[in-house]
N, C-alpha and C positions, 0 to 999 in steps of 0.2 A: 504493499499499499504506500503511495506516494507520501512523503513528509509535509507536513503543514508548514507553510512559511508565514512569517510575520513582516508586517511593514507599517512604519509609523505614518500616520496621516494627519496633518492640521487642516481644519475646516477653511474653505475658501475665504479670503479676505473680504469678500462682499457680504459674507454671513458672520457678522461679529457676535450675534447671539443667535441661540437656536429659533427656529420658527415654529409657532404653535399653529394648529389646524384653525384656532380662532384668529390669530394673526394673519394667516394665509388668505382667509376670507375677507379680511378687512382691506387686503392689498387693493390696488386698482382693479376696477371690474373687469378689464380685459386682460389681466394677468393670469387667470387660471384656465388651464386647458387640460383636458383628459384624453388619452387615447387607449382604445381597446379594439382589436381586431380591425384596426384601420379607420375607425369611424369617431366622431364626436360623441360624447355622453352629455346629457342634460344636467344643469345644475339640480342638486338635490338628490339625484341618484347615488347609489353605492358605487363608487368608483375604484377600479382595481388599480389604477395608476394615474396619478396627477402630476402636472408640472406646474410649479410656481414660478412666474416670470416677473422680473422687475424690468421696466423699460424694454419689454421685448426679449429679455436674455433669461434663460433658465437659471434659476437660484437654488431650487430644491425639488425633489420628487417626494410625493406623499403616497404612501402604500400602506394599506391596512392599518391606518390610524398612526402610522410612524413617518417621521420626516428623515430625509437624506440629502445631504448637501450636494450640489453639482459642483465639479471643479470648473472654475470660472472660465478658462480658456478652451477646454476641450469638452466640457459637457459630460465628462465621466462621473458616474454616480455608483458608488460602492453600497451594495445591498445584499445582506445575508441571504443565502440560497433558500433557506427554509422559509422565507417570506414570499417567495417569487412562484410558488405553487399555483397553477391556473392562470399565470400570465404569459401570453404567447409572445413570440418575437415580434409580431405585428403590432403589438400594443407599444412598442418602444418608439417615441417620437424621433423624428428625423435628426434633430440636433442633441440627442442624448445617446450616450454609450453606457449600458448597464454592465457594471463589474460585479458578477455574483462571487461572493466569498463565503467562507465558512462561518465566520462571525466577526463582529466588531466590538472591541472592549476599550472604550475611551477613544484614544488616537491610535490604537494598535489594531491592525487589520490582520485576521488569520486567514490564510488562503492555501489551496493546494497549487493552484497555477494562476498565473496573472492573465485572465481573460477578459476581453471587452466584446459586448455583443451589441450589433447594430440592428436597426429595424428591419423586418422581413418586408419587402416591397418588390413588386415586379418579377417575382418568382425566386427571389434569393435574398439572403442576408450574409453578413461577414461577421466571423469571429476573429478578433485580433488577439495575437498572443506575444507576450514579451518575456524573454528570457535575458536575465541580467547576471553578470559574473564579475568578481573582482580578483585579480590574480593572487593578491596576498592572502586570500582566505580559500583558495582552490586547494582541495586535498583529494583529487581524483587519482585513480591508478595511472593514468597518463597525463601529460602536460595539458594545460587549459587550451593553447592554441590548436593542437591536433583534435581535441575533443570537439572545440566549437567548429572546426572544419568539417567534421564528421556530422556534427548536427545540421550544419547548413547543406551538406550533401543529402542527408536523409529528408530534409524538408524539400529539396529539389526533386527528389525521387518520388515523393509521395504524389498520387494523383489529384489531391484536393487541397493542396497547400502551395503557397508560394511566398517567398521572402519579400518583404517590402522595405527594410532598413536594416543596416548593419553599422555599427560605430565601434571603434577600438582606439582608446586614447593611450594605450600601454598600461593602464591601471584597471579601468573598467571596460567591460565588453557589453554591449546591448544589441541583441538581436530580435527582430521583429518579424513576424510571419502571420499570413491570414489563413483561415480555414473557411472554405465556401460551404454554405448552408443552403440547401435547396428546397427545405420543406419548412412551413411555418409551424413550428412545433412549441410546446411549453418550455419556458427558459430554463427550468431545471433539467429537462430531458435534452436540451440543446447543450448545456453546460456538461452533462455527463458524456454526451458524444464527442464534444471537443477535447475533454480531458482523456477520453480513450485514444483520439488521435495523438494527442501530446505523448501519451505513453507509448504508443507505437513508434513514433519518431524517435523518443529517447532510446527505446530498445533497439531501433536500427543503428542509431549512433554508436551504442555500445558494441553492436557487431561490427561496424566499420572500423572503430579504432582497435579493435581485437584481431583484425585481418593481418596476416604475415605473408612475406613474399618467399618464394623458394630460394634457397641460398644459391643455387647453380643457375637457375634461369632468370631470376628477377621478376617473374610473374607471380601472381598470387597463388597460394597453396591449396591443398585439398580441403582443409578445414574452412578456409574462406570461401571455397566453391559450395560447400554444403550449406553454410550459412546464407550465401548470397542467392542461390537458387531457391531455398525455402522461402526467403523473404520475397523474391520476385513472384513466386507463385502464390503467395498469400494475397496479392491484389488480383481479385477475380475478374476486374475489368481490363486488365493489361495482358496482352499476348506476350509469350515468352518462347524463344527458340533455344534449342541446345544443340551445339555442334560438337561431336567427339572426334578426335583425330588421333591416328596412331601411326608411327613412322613405319614404314614397311622395311621388313628385313633388318631390323635394328640390331638383333643378336649377331647377325652376319657382319654388320659394321664393326661392332665391338671385337669380334673374334678376328676379323681380317686386318683392321687398322689399330685396334688398341682402344682403350677407354678414353684416352685424351681426345682422339678424334671423334668418338662417340659422344662426348661431352659438347664439342664443337657443333656437332650436327643437331644436338638438342637445343642448344642455344640459337642457332641459325632458324630452326623451325619455329621456336618460341618468338623469335623477332618478327618472323613473317605475320604470326598472329597479332603481334601487337601493332605492326604497321597497318593491318587490315582492319583493326578494331576502332570503329568510330566512338562517338560518345555514348552510344547505346549498346556497346559490345564490351565484354571484360574477359581476358584470356586467364586461364589457370593451368597449373600442372595438376593433373588428375591422379597420375601415379606412374612411375616408370618412364616410358617413352609415349604415354598416353596423355594428351592434352585436351582442353575443353574450352569452349567459349559459350559464355550466357549472352544471348542478344535480346533485349527487351523491346517490344513494340514491333517485333518482326513477324511477318506471315511466313507460310511455308515456302513461296516463291523466293522472297528476299533472303530468307535463310539458306536456301539452296545455291542462291547465287554467290552469297558471302562464303559458303564452303568451297564452291568451285573456284573462286578467286584465290583462296588459300592453297588449293591443290595446285592450281596452275603456277603459282608464285614459288611454291616449294620445289616444283619439277624444274624450275629455271635456276635454283640455287648451284653455285659452284663452289668447289673446296681446292685446297693445296694439293690434295691427292687427285690427279687427273681423272683417274678411273672411277672415283666415287661419284654415285648418282644417288640421289635421295628422293623419295616419293612418299606420299602420305595417303592414307585411307580415311574416309570420313563418313560418319552416319549422322544424320539430323532428325531431331524430333520437335514437334511444336504443340505447346499448350494452348488451349485445352484439347484439342482434337486427338492428341496422342497421349493424354493423361494429364491429370491436374495435381499430382504430387510428385516430389523429387524422386521417389523410387520408380514410379511409372515412366517418367520423362527419361530418366537415366537408363532404365532397361530398355526402352524403345530405341534410344540413340546408340546404345551400345550394341544391341542386336543388328541395327543397320550398318554400324561399322563392320562388324565381323562378317556380315554378308558382303560388304565390300571387299574384304579381304579374300573370301572364298571365290568370289567372282572375278578375280584377277589384280586386285589391288590398284593403287593410284586411280581411284574412283570415288564418287559420292553416291550414297544412297539415302533417299528421303522417302517421305510418306507417299509421294506422287512420283513414280519412276519415269513419267512422261514429261515431268517438269523441264521446261525449257532451260538450257544452261547446265544440266547435269551431265557430267562427262563419264561415260561407261566404257570399260574395256572388256 
């Protein structure tokens, strides 16, 4: 369970004294507005959420007989989550950002995450998330800079989040991102959803900082592959392709030329994968002379074309030993058509790889053998 965080908060300067309900009623006749499900409520009704305005500017929100000050410049209003039951996102006024927290004790705010919710309008709402760190207080297992870099990558990978601001003054780091909300839900439910997204992003950041590179090849290792493929497949809305590659007759290379040359061959083939891998493709050493590439957002055709480009580039490699020719065989599988779990996708790609071995090597085998661009021998 995430740790509660605390934050000190002084009331806005425009509210030198707490505003009572009676005082609010006595304000200018046109200063009081209420929102719920996108419509006005008449004076005298029991209002789920009201905004008190002075000279047109929001100064407080009234909810269930309690008052909550608005931050003067941003309209941010801190409200305990337990009071927000039954209030939907569409009830939030356009110039107010609701910040649901665990509790408020004087000027101390207890929160799990720093979340701000905007009004649901035109089919969407936005949840803003702020992450802040201070170097002198960081006690993570890795350095703060690598962790924040991993956090930013996790935000970029997530299909429903986008980074909006990043500041680093060598003491504090502030990272802001948004979560897209596409349903007009209860604010408590929206908060729970956003907290789940934050948890997934933090989990992914932990995976990213734990990734290790193979000492010989410089590409990511098997443990990194397992974690990354599992993460990629966890997003049901994203297509994921897996290409498995194996160097043909590699034992013969080692037996004939020695392990030093064999290591050079492995490095050269790994470099081909690196050179061919765009922003959505990541290469790994799966084991021995078997390599793998995870390609996110790829369909069967583009994955087959990627594998064929790797095969062709490896075939063109040259080495100091004039008689040494190197080729690879590849198998390709695509989720969800070939499976939606790590085990299913690896099993499919591996089976096609070894089919390529049986059928002559130096070729690609995919889900659709008639795919244009597949080289068969």
